[in-house]
Every structure is written in C-alpha cells, then in structure tokens.
C-alpha positions as CSV (number, residue, x, y, z in Angstrom):
1,M,-52.5,39.1,58.4
2,K,-49.0,38.2,56.1
3,T,-47.3,37.4,60.3
4,L,-50.2,35.0,60.5
5,L,-49.5,33.2,57.1
6,I,-45.7,33.2,57.6
7,R,-46.1,31.6,60.8
8,G,-48.5,29.2,59.0
9,L,-46.1,28.6,56.3
10,V,-43.6,27.5,59.0
11,V,-45.6,25.4,61.5
12,V,-46.5,23.4,58.3
13,L,-42.7,23.3,57.2
14,V,-41.6,21.8,60.1
15,G,-44.4,19.3,60.2
16,C,-43.0,18.4,56.9
17,L,-39.4,17.9,57.8
18,S,-39.9,16.0,61.2
19,A,-43.1,13.8,59.2
20,A,-40.0,13.1,56.6
21,A,-37.4,12.7,59.3
22,V,-40.0,9.4,61.1
23,A,-40.6,8.2,57.0
24,E,-36.8,7.8,56.6
25,D,-35.8,6.1,60.2
26,I,-38.9,3.4,60.0
27,V,-38.1,0.3,57.6
28,V,-40.9,-1.9,57.0
29,I,-40.0,-5.2,57.6
30,E,-41.1,-8.5,56.9
31,A,-39.7,-11.7,58.2
32,Q,-40.1,-14.9,58.8
33,G,-39.1,-16.8,62.5
34,E,-38.5,-21.0,63.2
35,G,-38.3,-22.5,66.3
36,I,-39.3,-25.1,68.5
37,S,-41.7,-23.3,70.4
38,P,-44.5,-20.5,68.7
39,D,-42.9,-17.8,71.3
40,A,-39.7,-19.5,70.1
41,A,-40.5,-18.8,66.3
42,K,-41.9,-14.8,66.7
43,K,-38.6,-14.1,69.0
44,D,-36.7,-15.0,65.5
45,A,-38.7,-13.7,63.4
46,L,-38.8,-10.7,65.7
47,R,-34.5,-10.8,65.3
48,K,-34.7,-11.2,61.6
49,A,-36.6,-8.2,61.0
50,L,-34.5,-6.1,63.3
51,E,-30.5,-7.8,61.7
52,Q,-32.8,-6.7,57.7
53,G,-34.1,-3.4,58.8
54,G,-31.0,-2.2,60.3
55,K,-28.2,-3.4,58.1
56,A,-26.9,-0.8,57.6
57,E,-26.2,1.0,61.4
58,I,-25.0,-2.4,62.8
59,S,-22.7,-2.7,59.4
60,S,-21.2,0.9,60.3
61,H,-19.9,-0.3,63.9
62,S,-18.3,-3.6,62.4
63,Q,-14.8,-2.3,62.9
64,T,-15.6,-1.0,66.8
65,E,-14.2,-3.1,70.1
66,N,-16.7,-5.9,70.8
67,F,-18.8,-5.6,67.7
68,E,-20.3,-9.1,67.6
69,L,-20.8,-9.2,71.1
70,V,-23.0,-6.1,71.0
71,R,-25.0,-6.6,68.1
72,D,-25.8,-10.2,69.6
73,T,-27.1,-8.9,72.6
74,I,-29.0,-6.2,70.5
75,Y,-30.9,-9.1,68.4
76,A,-31.3,-10.8,71.4
77,R,-33.0,-7.4,72.8
78,S,-35.3,-7.8,69.7
79,E,-39.1,-7.6,71.1
80,G,-37.9,-4.6,72.8
81,I,-36.6,-2.0,70.5
82,I,-39.3,-3.8,67.7
83,T,-42.7,-2.5,69.9
84,D,-44.7,-2.2,66.5
85,Y,-45.5,-5.5,64.8
86,K,-48.1,-7.4,63.6
87,V,-48.3,-11.1,62.9
88,L,-49.5,-12.3,59.6
89,Q,-49.5,-16.4,60.0
90,E,-48.1,-18.2,62.5
91,G,-48.5,-22.4,62.9
92,A,-46.8,-25.9,62.5
93,G,-43.8,-26.5,61.2
94,V,-41.3,-29.0,59.8
95,G,-40.1,-31.6,62.2
96,G,-42.3,-30.5,65.3
97,T,-40.8,-26.7,65.0
98,Y,-43.2,-23.8,64.5
99,F,-43.0,-20.8,62.4
100,C,-44.0,-17.0,62.5
101,K,-44.5,-14.5,59.8
102,I,-44.3,-11.3,61.0
103,K,-44.6,-7.3,59.6
104,A,-42.5,-5.0,61.5
105,K,-41.6,-1.2,62.6
106,V,-38.1,-0.9,62.6
107,S,-36.5,2.3,63.9
108,K,-32.9,2.7,63.2
109,S,-32.4,5.3,65.7
110,A,-33.6,2.9,68.6
111,I,-31.4,0.5,66.9
112,A,-28.3,3.4,67.6
113,T,-29.3,4.5,71.1
114,D,-29.8,0.7,72.3
115,W,-26.2,0.3,70.6
116,G,-24.8,2.9,72.6
117,S,-26.7,1.7,75.9
118,V,-24.6,-1.6,76.0
119,Q,-21.7,-0.3,74.5
120,N,-21.5,1.8,77.8
121,V,-22.4,-0.8,79.8
122,L,-19.2,-2.9,78.5
123,D,-16.9,-0.3,79.2
124,Q,-18.4,0.1,82.8
125,I,-18.3,-4.0,83.5
126,G,-16.0,-5.2,80.7
127,R,-16.7,-8.8,78.7
128,P,-18.6,-11.3,80.6
129,G,-16.8,-14.0,81.9
130,I,-18.5,-17.4,81.0
131,M,-17.0,-21.2,83.0
132,V,-17.8,-23.6,81.1
133,C,-17.6,-27.7,82.4
134,I,-19.4,-30.1,81.3
135,T,-18.5,-33.7,81.8
136,E,-18.9,-36.7,79.0
137,R,-19.2,-40.1,78.8
138,I,-18.7,-43.0,76.5
139,D,-20.1,-46.8,77.6
140,G,-19.8,-45.3,81.1
141,V,-16.3,-44.3,80.8
142,T,-15.8,-40.4,81.4
143,D,-13.9,-38.4,78.2
144,T,-11.3,-35.9,79.4
145,S,-11.5,-34.7,75.8
146,S,-15.2,-32.7,76.0
147,I,-16.4,-32.4,72.3
148,L,-19.6,-30.8,73.5
149,E,-18.0,-28.4,76.2
150,S,-15.1,-27.4,73.5
151,K,-18.0,-26.6,71.0
152,I,-19.8,-24.0,73.6
153,E,-17.2,-22.2,74.4
154,E,-15.9,-21.6,70.5
155,R,-19.6,-20.3,70.2
156,L,-19.3,-18.1,73.3
157,I,-15.5,-16.9,72.4
158,K,-16.7,-16.3,69.4
159,S,-18.9,-13.7,70.2
160,G,-16.5,-11.9,72.5
161,F,-17.2,-13.5,76.0
162,D,-14.5,-14.4,78.1
163,V,-14.8,-18.1,78.9
164,Y,-12.5,-20.0,81.2
165,S,-13.1,-24.2,80.8
166,K,-10.3,-26.8,82.4
167,Q,-8.0,-26.7,80.2
168,G,-7.8,-23.1,81.1
169,L,-7.3,-24.2,85.0
170,D,-4.3,-25.6,86.7
171,S,-4.6,-29.3,87.6
172,I,-5.8,-29.1,90.6
173,Q,-8.5,-26.5,89.8
174,A,-9.3,-28.5,86.7
175,K,-9.6,-32.3,88.6
176,E,-12.0,-29.9,91.1
177,A,-14.3,-28.6,88.6
178,A,-14.4,-32.3,86.3
179,D,-15.4,-33.6,90.1
180,A,-18.3,-30.6,90.5
181,A,-19.8,-31.3,87.1
182,A,-19.6,-35.0,87.8
183,E,-21.3,-35.0,90.8
184,D,-24.0,-32.0,90.1
185,N,-21.6,-30.3,92.6
186,I,-23.0,-26.4,92.5
187,A,-21.3,-24.9,95.3
188,K,-18.0,-26.3,94.6
189,L,-18.0,-24.9,90.8
190,Q,-20.0,-21.6,91.5
191,A,-16.5,-20.9,94.2
192,L,-14.1,-22.0,91.0
193,A,-16.3,-19.4,88.8
194,K,-15.7,-16.4,91.7
195,D,-12.0,-17.3,91.6
196,H,-11.9,-16.5,88.2
197,N,-14.5,-13.7,88.4
198,T,-16.9,-15.0,86.0
199,Q,-20.6,-13.9,85.9
200,I,-22.5,-17.1,84.8
201,F,-21.1,-20.8,84.8
202,I,-22.4,-23.6,82.5
203,M,-21.8,-27.0,83.6
204,G,-23.5,-30.5,82.9
205,H,-23.3,-34.1,81.7
206,A,-23.5,-35.6,77.9
207,N,-23.3,-38.9,77.9
208,A,-23.1,-42.0,74.3
209,N,-24.2,-45.7,74.5
210,A,-23.8,-48.1,72.1
211,A,-27.1,-49.1,70.0
212,G,-25.6,-52.1,67.6
213,V,-23.8,-52.1,64.3
214,K,-26.5,-51.0,61.4
215,D,-25.8,-51.4,58.0
216,L,-25.8,-48.0,56.2
217,Y,-25.7,-47.8,52.1
218,G,-23.7,-51.3,52.3
219,E,-21.4,-50.1,55.4
220,P,-21.0,-51.3,58.8
221,T,-21.8,-48.5,61.3
222,A,-21.6,-48.7,65.3
223,M,-24.2,-46.7,66.2
224,Y,-25.3,-45.3,69.6
225,N,-27.4,-43.2,71.3
226,G,-27.1,-39.9,74.1
227,D,-28.6,-37.8,76.1
228,C,-26.9,-34.2,77.4
229,V,-28.7,-31.7,80.3
230,V,-26.8,-28.5,80.2
231,K,-27.4,-25.9,83.0
232,M,-26.3,-22.2,83.2
233,Y,-25.8,-20.5,87.0
234,Y,-25.2,-17.3,87.7
235,T,-22.1,-17.5,89.8
236,D,-22.5,-13.8,92.8
237,T,-26.4,-15.8,93.2
238,A,-26.1,-19.6,92.2
239,R,-29.3,-18.7,91.0
240,L,-30.3,-21.6,88.0
241,L,-31.0,-19.2,85.1
242,A,-31.9,-22.1,82.3
243,S,-32.1,-26.1,81.8
244,E,-31.3,-27.0,78.1
245,S,-31.3,-30.8,77.8
246,L,-32.0,-33.2,74.8
247,P,-33.0,-36.6,75.7
248,N,-32.6,-39.0,72.7
249,W,-30.1,-38.6,69.5
250,R,-28.1,-41.0,67.5
251,G,-25.1,-40.7,65.5
252,G,-22.5,-43.7,64.1
253,A,-19.3,-43.8,62.5
254,R,-18.2,-47.2,60.2
255,G,-17.2,-50.1,61.9
256,H,-17.7,-53.6,62.6
257,H,-17.5,-53.6,66.4
258,T,-20.3,-52.4,68.8
259,I,-18.1,-50.8,71.2
260,S,-16.7,-47.5,68.8
261,P,-15.0,-44.8,70.9
262,Q,-14.9,-43.1,67.2
263,A,-18.6,-43.9,66.6
264,G,-19.2,-42.5,70.3
265,K,-17.7,-39.1,69.8
266,M,-19.7,-38.8,66.5
267,A,-22.5,-39.3,68.5
268,L,-22.3,-36.2,70.8
269,S,-20.6,-34.5,67.5
270,N,-24.2,-34.6,66.3
271,A,-25.7,-33.5,69.5
272,G,-23.5,-30.4,69.5
273,A,-25.1,-28.0,67.0
274,E,-28.7,-28.3,68.5
275,I,-27.8,-28.1,72.5
276,I,-25.0,-25.3,71.0
277,E,-27.7,-22.9,70.0
278,K,-30.1,-23.9,72.7
279,V,-27.6,-22.5,75.1
280,Y,-26.2,-19.7,73.2
281,A,-29.6,-18.3,72.8
282,T,-30.0,-18.3,76.4
283,V,-27.0,-17.1,77.3
284,M,-27.9,-13.9,75.4
285,Q,-31.3,-13.6,76.8
286,Q,-29.8,-13.6,80.1
287,W,-27.3,-11.2,79.6
288,A,-29.6,-9.2,77.7
289,T,-31.7,-9.0,80.7
290,A,-29.3,-8.5,83.1
291,I,-27.8,-5.1,81.6
292,S,-31.0,-3.7,80.5
293,A,-33.0,-4.7,84.0
294,G,-31.3,-5.4,86.1
295,G,-33.2,-8.6,87.3
296,E,-32.4,-9.5,90.6
297,I,-29.5,-8.3,93.2
298,Q,-27.5,-9.4,96.0
299,L,-26.3,-6.9,98.6
300,E,-24.3,-8.6,101.7
301,I,-23.6,-6.0,104.2
302,Q,-21.1,-7.1,107.2
303,G,-21.5,-5.8,110.8
304,L,-25.3,-5.3,110.5
305,T,-28.0,-4.9,113.7
306,A,-31.4,-5.8,113.7
307,K,-32.5,-2.2,113.9
308,Q,-29.8,-1.0,111.1
309,T,-31.2,-4.0,109.2
310,I,-34.6,-2.7,109.2
311,K,-33.8,0.3,108.7
312,I,-32.2,-0.4,105.2
313,K,-34.2,-2.6,103.7
314,K,-36.8,0.4,104.4
315,M,-34.2,3.1,102.7
316,L,-33.8,0.5,99.6
317,R,-37.3,0.7,99.1
318,K,-37.5,4.4,98.7
319,I,-34.3,4.4,95.6
320,P,-36.6,4.4,92.5
321,G,-36.4,1.0,90.1
322,I,-36.3,-1.0,93.2
323,E,-39.6,-3.1,93.1
324,K,-39.1,-5.6,96.3
325,V,-36.7,-6.3,98.8
326,H,-36.2,-9.5,101.3
327,S,-33.6,-9.9,103.4
328,Q,-32.0,-12.9,105.0
329,G,-29.2,-12.6,107.8
330,T,-27.1,-14.4,110.1
331,K,-24.0,-13.6,112.4
332,G,-24.6,-9.6,111.1
333,L,-24.1,-10.6,107.9
334,V,-27.4,-9.8,106.1
335,K,-28.1,-10.6,102.1
336,F,-30.7,-8.2,100.8
337,R,-32.6,-10.0,97.5
338,I,-33.7,-6.9,95.5
339,V,-35.7,-6.8,92.6
340,G,-35.4,-3.8,90.4
341,K,-35.3,-2.6,86.9
342,M,-31.4,-1.8,87.6
343,T,-27.9,-3.4,86.9
344,A,-25.2,-3.5,90.4
345,E,-23.4,-0.6,88.8
346,T,-26.5,1.8,88.8
347,L,-27.6,0.9,92.1
348,V,-24.1,1.1,93.8
349,E,-23.9,5.1,92.0
350,H,-27.1,4.9,95.0
351,L,-25.7,3.8,97.2
352,V,-22.7,6.2,97.8
353,E,-24.5,9.2,98.4
354,G,-26.5,11.3,100.5
355,E,-27.7,9.3,104.1
356,W,-26.2,6.1,102.3
357,E,-23.0,7.8,103.4
358,S,-23.3,7.6,106.9
359,V,-24.5,4.1,107.1
360,I,-22.6,1.8,104.8
361,E,-19.3,1.4,103.0
362,I,-19.2,-0.7,99.3
363,E,-16.3,-2.9,99.4
364,D,-16.6,-4.5,95.8
365,W,-19.3,-5.5,92.8
366,K,-20.0,-7.5,89.9
367,L,-22.8,-7.3,87.3
368,N,-25.3,-8.8,90.4
369,R,-24.3,-8.7,93.7
370,I,-22.6,-5.9,95.6
371,Q,-20.4,-6.6,99.0
372,A,-20.4,-3.8,101.9
373,K,-19.6,-3.8,106.0
374,A,-21.7,-1.0,107.7
375,V,-20.1,2.2,108.7
376,G,-17.9,1.5,111.8
377,S,-18.0,-2.2,111.9
C-alpha cells in the first residue's frame, strides 16, 4: 500500500512539473496587425505576436552570424510556428487598409527549434543571393542611377542577403542587365543571375512623368506622376514568384518649370518605401517557404533513354516527401519537375544512396535545381 502511494505521489509530482514547464514555455500575447488585405493583416498580427512573445529567445541570438536573416525568416514563418491563435477583431482600416487583432499562444521552444533549423540550412547552402535590376525613366529618358533599385538593394543587404546589381558587374554585363530589364528579357537576365550563382533575380521598371506645376503652401512645385512594376523569379527555373506594382503615385520638388528631373526623382523616391516593403515581404515569404518546404525542384539528367526516364520517374515517386513528378525530355536531356516538401539538398541525400548510385551521378545542385548525368553516359 505504501509503495502504491509513493508511486502515485511521484506521478502527480512529475505531472505538476511537466505542466509547469509547459506553462513557462507558452506566452499568451494580444497583437494587432495591418495590411493591404485581410490575409496580410492577419499575417502581420502573427508576426508581431511572435516578435513580442519570443523577444528574449530572439535577442539571445543577436550576436550570432546571419542574425538579421534568420530572424526575418522566423518572422516570415510565423503562421507555421504559431498554431494556436484566435481572431478577436478584424475589419477595414484607414486609407483602404485592413486590421486584424488576435490572441495567440507563442511557444518559446518552437522558436528555438525553428531558429536551429533555419541556421542549419544556411550552414549548408550559404546566404541566398539575389540580383536586382530596375530600369527607371523620367519623362521617357532612362536614368542610369536607379533610385528604386538601390533602395531595394539596401533593404536586402541590411537583412543579410548577398546582393548583385548593375554597379557590381563589368561594363558589358551591366549593359546586358539594363537592356534585359528594359526589354523584359527574362532569359537574358536569368543567364546573368546564373553566372553569379544567385537563387532569385528581381527585375522591373519605373516611370515618372511631368504633371504640371502646383502651388503648395505658397511655393511653386513641379509635380510628377509615376508607376512601377517589380517581378521576382527563381534563377534556376525562371518561375515567376511574385509581381508587385504601384499603378499611380505622385511627388514633386520646388521649381517653376514643368520638366524637372529633381521632381521626377522625388516622385520615384516617394514610391520607394511602399514598393520596397512589398518586395521585401514577398522575398522573405518565398525564401522561408523554399527552405522549409522546398517548393518546386528541377532535376536535370543528361544521357537518359526513354526507358530510363520512366524508371527514374517511378523511383522519384517512392521518395518520402515527394508529391508530384513531371518530366520533359529533348535530345537525351530530361528535366524532372518535382513538387515536394523538401529542399534540393535533402533530395540529393536520397539520390546518392542505394540503387540511385547505379543510375545517376550528381554533378551540381543549388536551392531548387539539381544537375546530374546517367551512369555510363
């Protein structure tokens, strides 16, 4: 009887300690987010809840390498980390925006685990590289010193990305990049991005055109209207990741003349803050998805016959985590488009073991692209 009583007390004590540990790990946070859509407002609220609830855990990593990049990646993945939350209030905000107020349970241990997984990926593949090329025109004339391009670069560099721009290329490559952006030539800019081993390339164009002189607070001001479109692609596959745009904005500078390059630059600068944050949010969302789920992976194998292609397609479908496999071949080069919850790095680990060793040889791999050849080809 005494033994049973002791065992019962031990079970109760262990249960109390476990409950206390869980209670200490979980932080309940109320946060309000804003965005251009209801979904964007909810994501902003989740990010703020994660930022508040995990402040101590995140701060503890402040001296580590790639801190800003890992931190912003964690924020971008907030919807996957915070699984227990309730929407308290949502609706239309000011100026066409939306708001969302939530009550969320934030797990400190989940943040620590996610931090470790993101850091491991960075250790394997290094910091992601991005090429940026934006063409700007003021009154129809191309401006070589792109304000929008430099501001996007600054935002990405600040968060730890390796950024390549026209200014970092030699004169021939810089001209090719500028021409590609001006002509919306995706293939040409993709080739340049591949040369610099970037995972993503961003291209687009912005325009500012004279809209008359206006009296503002007693001062003549040359006004300009503008618009811009910025698109983002995976370098390996040239798949469009996102397209952000501002159809119309306005800006100006003091002056009596309708045509004023300074006013045009001011209009472009005014557009900068909004489009930059939209582009950056999309970059982080795509990057976070890529390192956690893998998204779409392209496997290119040289020297395959039709029979080998069918065999490999069946072998790929057997790998855990792969959901769909599509193939397309021409003159011995077969491209497999693979959809699954893994990165190319993880897939390579499967492709170098067991029966795969007698079928293909891996030659190179990036974040979303693997190159190989058939054994004996």
